[in-house]
C-alpha positions in Angstrom: 13.3 1.2 -1.2 17.0 0.4 -2.8 17.9 3.9 -2.4 16.7 3.9 1.3 18.8 0.9 1.8 21.6 2.6 0.3 21.6 6.4 2.0 21.5 4.1 5.7 24.5 2.5 4.4 23.3 -0.9 5.0 24.6 -4.0 3.0 23.1 -7.0 4.6 19.2 -7.2 4.7 16.4 -10.0 4.4 13.1 -9.7 3.0 9.7 -10.9 3.4 6.7 -11.4 1.1 3.4 -12.5 1.4 2.5 -15.3 -1.0 0.8 -13.9 -4.4 1.8 -11.1 -7.1 1.9 -8.1 -4.9 4.6 -9.5 -2.5 6.5 -11.9 -4.7 7.0 -9.5 -7.6 7.8 -6.8 -5.2 10.5 -8.9 -3.5 11.7 -9.8 -7.2 12.1 -6.4 -8.1 14.0 -5.2 -4.9 16.5 -8.0 -5.4 17.2 -6.9 -9.2 17.7 -3.4 -8.5 19.7 -4.2 -5.6 21.9 -6.4 -7.8 22.1 -3.8 -10.2 23.1 -1.0 -7.7 25.5 -3.3 -5.9 26.8 -3.5 -2.5 23.8 -4.9 -1.1 23.4 -8.7 0.0 20.3 -10.6 0.4 20.8 -12.7 3.7 17.6 -14.3 3.4 14.1 -14.0 1.3 11.1 -15.6 3.1 7.9 -16.1 1.8 4.4 -16.1 4.6 2.1 -18.7 2.7 -1.8 -18.2 2.0 -4.1 -18.6 5.2 -0.9 -18.6 7.5 -0.9 -20.0 11.0 1.0 -18.7 13.9 3.7 -21.4 13.5 4.1 -20.0 10.0 5.2 -16.5 11.4 7.1 -17.9 14.4 9.0 -19.8 11.9 9.9 -16.9 9.6 11.3 -14.8 12.8 13.6 -18.1 13.9 14.6 -17.9 10.5 15.7 -14.2 10.3 17.3 -14.8 14.1 19.7 -17.4 12.3 21.9 -14.7 10.1 22.3 -12.6 13.2 24.1 -9.7 11.5 21.3 -9.2 9.2 18.8 -7.3 11.1 17.2 -4.7 8.5 14.1 -6.4 7.2 12.2 -5.6 3.9 8.4 -6.1 4.3 6.4 -6.6 0.9 3.4 -8.0 2.6 -0.5 -7.6 3.5 -1.4 -5.9 6.5 -2.6 -9.2 8.0 0.7 -10.7 7.5 2.6 -7.3 8.6 1.0 -7.7 12.2 1.4 -11.6 12.0 5.5 -10.7 11.9 5.5 -8.2 14.4 3.2 -10.5 16.7 5.9 -13.3 16.0 8.7 -10.9 16.8 6.8 -9.9 20.2 6.4 -13.8 21.2 10.1 -14.2 20.1 11.1 -11.5 22.8 12.7 -9.7 19.9 11.4 -6.3 20.3 13.8 -3.6 19.0 16.0 -6.4 17.4 15.0 -5.7 13.6 14.7 -2.8 11.6 11.9 -2.9 9.4 11.3 -1.1 5.8 7.9 -1.6 4.6 6.3 -0.9 1.3 3.0 0.9 0.5 1.1 -1.8 2.1 2.3 -0.7 5.3 2.8 2.9 4.7 1.3 5.2 7.5 -1.5 3.1 8.6 -2.4 2.4 12.2 -3.8 -1.1 11.3 -0.9 -3.1 11.0 1.0 -1.9 14.0 -2.3 -1.2 16.6 -0.9 -2.6 19.9 2.3 -3.6 18.5 3.6 0.2 18.3 7.0 -1.0 20.3 7.7 -3.6 17.9 7.4 -1.2 15.2 9.2 1.8 16.2 12.2 2.7 14.1 10.2 1.1 11.0 10.7 3.3 7.9 8.3 3.0 5.4 7.0 4.5 1.9 3.3 5.9 0.8 2.3 7.2 -3.1 2.2 10.8 -3.0 -1.4 11.7 -2.5 -4.1 14.3 -2.5 -7.3 14.2 -0.7 -9.6 14.8 -3.5 -12.4 17.3 -1.9 -15.4 16.6 -4.4 -14.9 12.9 -3.3 -15.7 13.7 0.5 -18.9 15.8 -0.7 -20.2 12.7 -2.7 -19.4 9.8 -0.5 -20.6 11.6 2.9 -23.9 12.6 1.0 -24.7 8.6 0.1 -27.7 7.0 1.8 -29.5 3.4 2.0 -32.2 5.5 -0.3 -29.8 7.3 -2.9 -27.4 4.7 -3.4 -29.5 1.3 -4.2 -27.3 0.3 -7.2 -24.4 -0.7 -4.8 -25.0 -4.1 -3.8 -22.6 -4.2 -0.9 -23.6 -0.9 0.3 -26.0 -2.2 2.9 -23.3 -4.6 4.2 -20.9 -1.2 4.3 -23.8 0.5 6.2 -23.9 -2.0 8.9 -20.4 -2.3 9.4 -19.5 1.5 9.4 -22.2 2.1 11.8 -22.1 -1.1 13.8 -25.7 -1.9 13.5 -28.1 -4.3 11.9 -30.6 -4.1 9.2 -33.9 -5.8 9.1 -33.6 -7.0 5.6 -31.5 -10.0 5.5 -28.6 -8.8 7.5 -26.0 -11.0 8.2 -24.4 -9.7 11.3 -25.0 -11.6 14.3 -22.4 -9.6 16.6 -24.7 -6.8 17.4 -28.6 -6.1 18.3 -28.6 -2.7 17.4 -30.7 -1.7 14.5 -30.2 0.6 11.6 -32.4 3.4 11.4 -31.6 4.4 7.9 -31.3 7.8 9.0 -27.4 7.5 10.0 -24.9 9.8 8.1 -21.2 9.1 7.2 -18.7 11.4 8.7 -21.4 12.4 11.4 -22.6 9.3 13.1 -19.3 7.6 12.3 -15.7 8.4 11.8 -14.9 9.0 8.0 -11.4 9.6 6.2 -10.7 9.6 2.5 -9.3 6.4 1.3 -5.5 7.1 0.7 -6.1 5.8 -3.0 -9.1 7.4 -4.2 -7.1 9.9 -6.3 -5.3 6.8 -8.1 -8.7 5.2 -8.6 -10.1 8.5 -10.4 -7.2 9.2 -12.4 -7.2 5.4 -13.6 -10.9 5.4 -14.7 -9.6 9.0 -16.7 -6.8 7.0 -18.6 -9.4 4.3 -19.5 -11.8 7.0 -21.1 -9.0 8.9 -22.6 -7.5 6.0 -23.9 -10.9 4.6 -25.4 -11.8 8.3 -26.8 -8.3 8.4 -28.7 -8.9 4.7 -29.8 -12.3 5.8 -31.3 -11.0 8.6 -33.0 -8.4 6.8 -34.7 -10.4 3.7 -35.6 -13.9 4.9 -35.9 -13.5 8.2 -37.6 -16.7 10.1 -38.3 -18.6 7.0 -36.8 -21.2 7.3 -34.1 -20.6 4.6 -31.7 -18.4 1.8 -31.5 -17.4 0.9 -35.3 -16.5 -3.0 -36.3 -12.7 -2.1 -36.5 -12.8 -0.9 -32.6 -15.3 -3.6 -31.6 -12.7 -6.2 -32.9 -9.6 -4.7 -31.6 -7.3 -7.0 -29.4 -6.6 -5.8 -25.4 -2.6 -5.2 -26.7 -4.0 -2.3 -28.9 -5.9 -1.0 -26.0 -2.8 -1.1 -23.9 -1.1 0.8 -26.0 -3.6 3.4 -26.1 -3.8 3.6 -22.4 0.1 3.7 -22.3 0.1 6.7 -25.0 -2.1 8.7 -22.8 -1.2 12.0 -20.9 -3.7 14.2 -19.0 -3.9 16.6 -15.7 -5.2 14.1 -13.3 -7.8 14.7 -10.5 -4.7 16.1 -7.8 -3.5 18.6 -10.8 -0.5 16.6 -11.2 0.3 15.0 -14.6 -0.9 11.4 -15.4 1.4 9.9 -18.0 3.1 6.5 -18.3 6.5 4.8 -19.2 7.3 2.0 -21.5 6.6 -0.7 -18.7 3.2 0.9 -18.1 4.1 2.6 -14.9 3.6 6.0 -13.6 6.3 7.8 -12.4 7.3 7.1 -9.2 6.4 10.0 -6.3 6.7 8.8 -2.5 6.4 10.2 0.7 8.7 8.3 3.4 7.8 7.8 6.8 9.2 6.8 10.0 7.4 5.4 13.1 9.0 7.5 15.9 9.0 7.9 19.6 7.9 11.7 20.2 8.8 13.7 23.3 5.5 12.7 24.6 6.6 9.2 24.6 3.7 8.2 22.2 5.0 6.6 18.9 3.8 8.3 15.8 4.4 8.3 12.0 6.7 11.2 11.0 7.7 12.1 7.3 10.8 12.1 6.9 11.7 12.2 3.5 10.4 12.1 -0.4 11.4 10.1 -3.3 10.7 11.9 -6.5 13.4 10.8 -9.0 15.9 11.0 -6.4 15.9 10.4 -2.7 15.3 12.9 0.0 16.0 11.3 3.6 16.5 12.5 7.2 15.8 9.5 9.5 16.2 9.6 13.3 19.1 7.3 13.8 19.0 4.8 17.3 21.8 2.7 18.1 20.8 -0.1 16.2 20.7 1.7 12.7 24.4 0.5 12.2 22.9 -3.0 12.3 23.7 -4.1 8.9 27.0 -2.8 7.9 28.7 -6.0 6.8 30.2 -7.4 3.9 28.5 -10.0 1.5 28.9 -13.5 2.4 
C-alpha cells in the first residue's frame, strides 16, 4: 500500500482502522513502512471502536475533514466499518471528497459498498492473488443435510443459504418457508467459492508437512507420537512450520520468511465508473515484489501533494 501511495505521488494521507489486531496492526505496519520509505506524512490516524454507533462514524468523517488537504484515506477495517465510514461520508454530503485505499478486507467485494457505489468510485483496493480450487467446488456443492451431519453449524448455514426453516430447533423467525432437505447448493441458491479457500487448504497442508518433518526428526523409527514430540513446545512446531516448503493447491510455491509470512502476491483493483455508467471493480495492476499500477485518474487524484507539516 505504501508503494501505491508513492506511485500516485501522494505525500499527505490519513488512516482509519477497526479496533482490534487486524486494523490496528495493519495501520501500524503501514505507518512504519511509510516512515522507512520517506516522503509520506500521516495527517490523522483514526480508530473505529468495537460495537460502534452512527455517531462514531460521523465523528471520524468530521475529523478527517479538519485536515482539508489530506483527502486520501487508507482503510484497514472490517466490512461493517467500511460501510459505516462510507455511509457517514454520504450523510456529510462529501461524496467524491475522499480517495480510498482499501486493504484486503475490502478487496473486490460488493457487500461493503452495496448501495454506496457513488461514494466508493475511484477507490483502489488490494486482494491476495488467488485461484479457484475446482475440487472444492465439486465437494462443497455435493454437501447435503444427510451427508454432512458432522458439521454442527451446517443446518444453520442451510437455512440461511436457502432462506428456509428446518423443523428441528430452528432459530430463524424471519421466514415461514420450510426447508425440504432436497435443496442443492449452486442449483437452488447462488454459489461462489470463497476467495480464501486456497489459503485455508495450504495452511492445513503447511501444518501437516511441519508435523511430518517434526515426527521424522524427533521420532525416527517410531510409530505414532513419541515422548519427545509429545513434550515439544509450541515454538518448536512454529520453527518447523516456518521451514516448510511445498507446491500449494493452486500450483504455486508455499514458503515462509523469517517473520512467518508468505511472499506477498496481490492483485490491485479500482472501483470505476464504466461506459455504461455502472461502476464496477477493474483490475488495475499487481504487486509481486514490485508494483505494476495503471489506475484511472480523476481530477481529485491530485488531492494529496502537500509537504509534511
